[in-house]
N, C-alpha and C positions, 0 to 999 in steps of 0.2 A: 504493500500500500504506500510505503514511503517513496518508492521509486516512481509510482504513478503520480503521486503528488508533486514530485520534482519535475516530471515531464509537463504536468498541467501548469505549474508555476513558470517553467521555461517558455512554453507556448504562449501563455498569457502575457508575461512581461515583455517578451520579444515583440509581440504584435501591438500592444497598446503604446509602445514607445516609438513606433514608426511614424514618419511624417504623414503617410497616407491615412492612418487611423486618427491621428490628432486633427488633421485638416478636415477629414470626413465627418468626424464626430462633432467638432466645434463649428464647422462651417454651416451645417444645416440650421442649428438654432440661431447663429448670428445672422445668417441670410434671412431667416423668417422674421427675426426682430427688425432687421433692416427694412424689409418690405412693410412691416406694420408702421414703423416710424415714418417711412417715406409716404405711405398712404395717408397718414394723418397730416403730414406736411402738405401734400397735394390737396387734401380735402379742405384744409384751411386757407390755402393760397390760390388754388385754381378755380374755386367755385364761388368766389366773392364778386364776380363780375355780372352785371345785369345785361341780358341779351336785348339789344335794341331791334325791335321788330316792326315791319310795315305790313299792312294787309290790303290786298286788292280784292274787294268783295263784289264779284260779278252776280251774286245771288240777291244780295240786299238783306240787311237785318242780321247777318250772322257774325259780323265783325265785333259787335258789342258783346254778344254772348261768348265769343271766343276770348275776348279781352277779360271778361269777368271770370272765365274758367281758368285763366292763367294766373292763378293766385298762389303759386308755389313760392315759398320763401327760402332764402339761402341761410346758411349758418349765421351770417352776420345780421340777419333780419331784413336785408334788402330784398326786393322782388326779383325773381329769377328772370322775368320777362317784363319789358316795357314797350307797349304799343305806341310808337312815336308818330306814326302816320297811318291814316286809313283812307283809302280811295274806294268809293262805292259806285259800282256800275259805270266805269268810265266809258266815254264814247269811243275813244281810241286807246286800246290797252297797251300797244307796243311802245309808244313813247314813255308811258309810265314805267314799264318794265326796264326800259333803257336807262331811265333816270335812277331807278332803284339799284340797278347793277353798278352804275357808276358810283353811287353812294357807298355800296358795299366795298368796291375796290379802293375807295378813298378812306375806308375805315370810319365813315360817318354813320354806317348802318351795319348790323350783323347779319340780318336775314330778312327775307320777305315771303309772305304767304299769299297764294292765289287761290281763291275759292271759286269753283265752277259749279254749274248746275248739275243735278244728278248725283250730288254727294261726292264729287271729285275735288281734289285739292292738290296743290303743288307747293313744295317747300324748297326755297332757293337759299343756299348758304355756301360759304366757302369750306365749311367743315361738316359734311354730312355724317361723319363717323362718330360725332359726339352724341351718343345715345341718351345722355342725361338731359340734353336739350330737345331731342326729337320725341322722346316718349311722352313727356307732359304736354307738348304741343299737339301730338296726335290724339291724345285723350281729350283735350279741350275741343278739337275740331269734331271728333266723333260725338261728344256730348251736345255740341251746338247743333249739328246736323240732325241728330235724333230728336232733340227738343223741338226743332223747327217742324219736323215731320209730324210729331205728335200734336203740336199746336195746330197744324193744318187739318188734322182730323177732329178737331174740336175738344181736345183734352186741355183742361185749364192749366195755365202756366204754373200755378201753385202746386199742382199734383204731378208735374213732370218728374221732379226729383224722387218722389215716392215710387213712381212707376218704373223708373230706370235704375233704382237702387239695387245693387247686386246682393246676393245671398252668400254668406260665409258658411261653408260646410266644414265643421271640425271633424277630424279623423281621430277616433278613440280606439286605442289598442286594448283588447281584452286579454288578460292573463289570469292565471289561477289565484293571483294575489289581489286582483281588482282591475281597475281601469285607469288608463293614463292617456293624455292627449299625445298624439303622434303627428308631426307635420313633416314627415319624410326622414326623421332621425333614424328609423329602423333601417331603411335602405342604405342611408349614408354609412351607418355604423357597420352593417353587414359587409358592404363592398370594401370599406376601409380595412376591416379586419382581414378579409380574404386577401386583399392586395398586400397587406403587411406580412401575413404569414407566407404568402407565395414568394415575395421578395426575400424574406429572411431565410426560409428554408433553402431556396435556390442559391442565394448569394453566399451564405456561410457553408453550404455543402460544397460548392465549387472551391471556396477558400481551403477547406479541408483537403480536397483532392489535390489541389496545386501544392499544398504544403507537403503532402506525402510524395508527390512526383518530384518536387524540388530536392528533397533529401535523398531520394533514390538516384536521381541523375547526378547529383554532386558527390555520391558515394559516402555521404555523412552517415547514412543509415547503417552501413557496415560497421561503423564504430559504435553506434548506439546499441545495436542488438548484441554486442559483446558484453554489455553491462545489464541490459534489461531484456525481458521476454518480449516477442513481437506483440502479444496481446496487451501487455502493459503499455507498450509504446503506442499502440493504436488507441487504447482507452484514454491515455493521457493527452494525446493529440486532439481527439474528439472533444473531450471535456474542456481542454484549454481554449479551443476556438469557441466553444459554447460560452465560456466566461467572457470572452471578448465581445461576443454578440450581446450578452446580457448587459454588460457595462454600457455599450453604445446605445442600446435601446432604453435603458433607464435614464440616460442623459437626455435622449430625445423626448421621452414621455414627460419628464419633468419640465422640459422647455415647452412642450405642447400645452401642458396644464397651465403654465404661466401665461402663454400667449392667449389661451382660451379665456383666462380670467380677465385679461385686459383687452380682449378682442372687441368688446362692445364699444370701446372708445371710438373706433373708426366708424361704426354704424351710427352711433349717436352724433358724431360730428357731421357726417354727410346727411343723414336723415334723423333728426332728433326724435321724430315720432315713431320710428321703426322699432320693431321688437327683435331683440337678439335671440336666436334659437337656444333653447335649453335642452340638453340631452339627459334623458332618464335612463341610466345604465343599471341593469340589475346586477345582483351579486354574481350570477352565472357568467355574465359577460366580462367580469373582472377576473374570474378564477379559471373557467374552462379554457380560454385561449392560451393561458400560461401552461396548463397541463398538455394541451395538444401541441403547443410549440415545442416543449421539452421532449416529448416522445417523438414527435415528427422530426425534430432536428436529429435526435439520436439515430432514428431509422435512416434518414437520407444521408446523414454524415457518414454512417457506416458504409452505405452503398458507394458514395463518392470516394471514400478512402480506399475501398476495394478497387475501384476503377483506377485511382492513382497508383496503386501498387501493381496492377496488372499490366500497365503500359510503360513505355520507356521514353516517350516524347509527348510534346504538347499536341501535335497533330492527331496522334492516336487517341489521346485523352478526349479531345473534342468529339470524336466519332463515338467513343464508348460511353460518353456521358449522356447522349441523347436518350437511350432507353430509360435512364434514371430520371431524366427531366420530364419525360412525357406525362407520367401521372400527375405531376404538379401542374403542368400547363393545362391538361384536361380538367383538373379540378377547378382551376381558376375560370376557365371558359364556361363552366357549368353554373356560374353564379346567377345568371338570369333565370334559369329553370328552377334553381333552389329558392330564390327569393319569391318567385311567383307562386310556386306550389311546394312548400317545404315538406309536406307529408305525403307526396305522391309515392307510389310503390317503387318507382325507379330511383328517386332521390333517396328514399330510406335505405334501399339496398346498397347504393353506391356509397352512402355515408358510413356504412358499416365496414366497408373494405378498407383495411389499414392504410393502403397507399393513397387513398382519397380522403379518409376521414379527418386528417389534420385541418383541411380547409373546408370541406363540405359540411362537417358536423358543426363547426363554428358558425358557418353561414346559417345553418338551420336554427341554431340557438339564438342568433341575432334576429332572425326573421320571426320565428315562432318556436318557443321552447318545446322540444319533443319530449315524449315520456322518458322518465329517468332510466328505465331499463335499457332503452336504446342508447342513451349516452354511456351508461355503465358498460354495456356490451361492446361498444366501439372502443372505449378506453382499454378494456381488457384485451380485445383482439389486437389493438395497436401495440400494447405493451408486450404481448406474447410474440407478435411478429417482429418487433424491434429486437427482442432478445435473440430470436432465431436468426434474423438477418445479421446481427452483430456477431453471432457465433460463426456463421459461414463466411462473413467478410473477414473475420480475424484469421480464418484458415487460409483464405486467398491471400490476405495481407502477409501472412507468415512466409509463404512461398514466393509471392510476387515481388517483394521488396528486394530480393536477391537475384531476380531473373532479368536479363537484359537481351536485347536483340529484337526479333520480330514480335509483333503483338500476338498474344495467345488466342486460340479459338475457344468457342464455348465448351467444346469437349475437353480441351486442356484445362480450362478453369474448373470443370467438374472433377478432373483428376487431382487438381491441387487441393480441392475440398476433401478428397478421400485420403490424402496422404496422412499417415499417423504422426 
């Protein structure tokens, strides 16, 4: 056990001191904080300008309704739009357009709106990609046109607002513990967890494979196995890389929690009346992903370590790793089916298969918590499969780390497993 601990310590300390780990671990939180600070800066600097707008009303009577509908206020209290000129049913429209275009080019005007009959409208501006300006303007035009049509049908003006008022439908998630409002948090959490597990299992599995291959090609492994057994070396390497992954993700999770706590600053700055989403995470979503990550990592890291031991160069490793990667890729591509119907027979069956369960079962738990016996069965099968795969991978690793030359066939790998 002491030798395994020394290998774990060596793998861990060697990797956490590399420039790649330090930059990768620190760069993500710093980059996220930088985006948050920059967003706040832009929200307080770039949204304090009132848009100067002109309206050409070829219908008649809509310009005043649109001006009244453009009542959006900026963070500094100023109006987002100011109708500086209104031209109603001009006899000749082209000279007016030409004059307004010249005003925009000369920065005396920001945009002009043309209202046509039949509910058509044109918005002319130098920056059509500014959705923060286009969205409220489009909404104001739609409300004005709809109000004009209802008024033409004899609907009193005072009742137009009541008749056009939308209906908010709240989505309530029912669980065995009660009910809670859900505004898309379930889908977001499910996909985020699936992506996180997919990237983690794949990335650190490949790191384990390359670590084994690097020691094999440099002949360092020949010195190491003179002091420790191959199984101890494999165990220490897998657990050492796991410690690196755990350290990195703990830093990222702490940074994400900090950003989430202060993320409402941006929303409140840009839209003071907006609601910042609140996530209701059950205890299962905090515990089960860790269990499936640990078991899934040990499973795939053992497979990747066997691949690294079986080949002698990077090109062969890239070809051998594809069969190991395919279950992970398939599991991630199944997320739409799992989220839409987490209790379908196909999804239930696939989520019990150990090579798929680290991702699919976590998706099911995030979407709709399955019966406990299904979760327990998948964990038991995953644990047993991990032990079995680790055993066979250790036997391949024991022989493969000292084999050089051409890559082995499947038959040769089976022979390695049978060696006593």
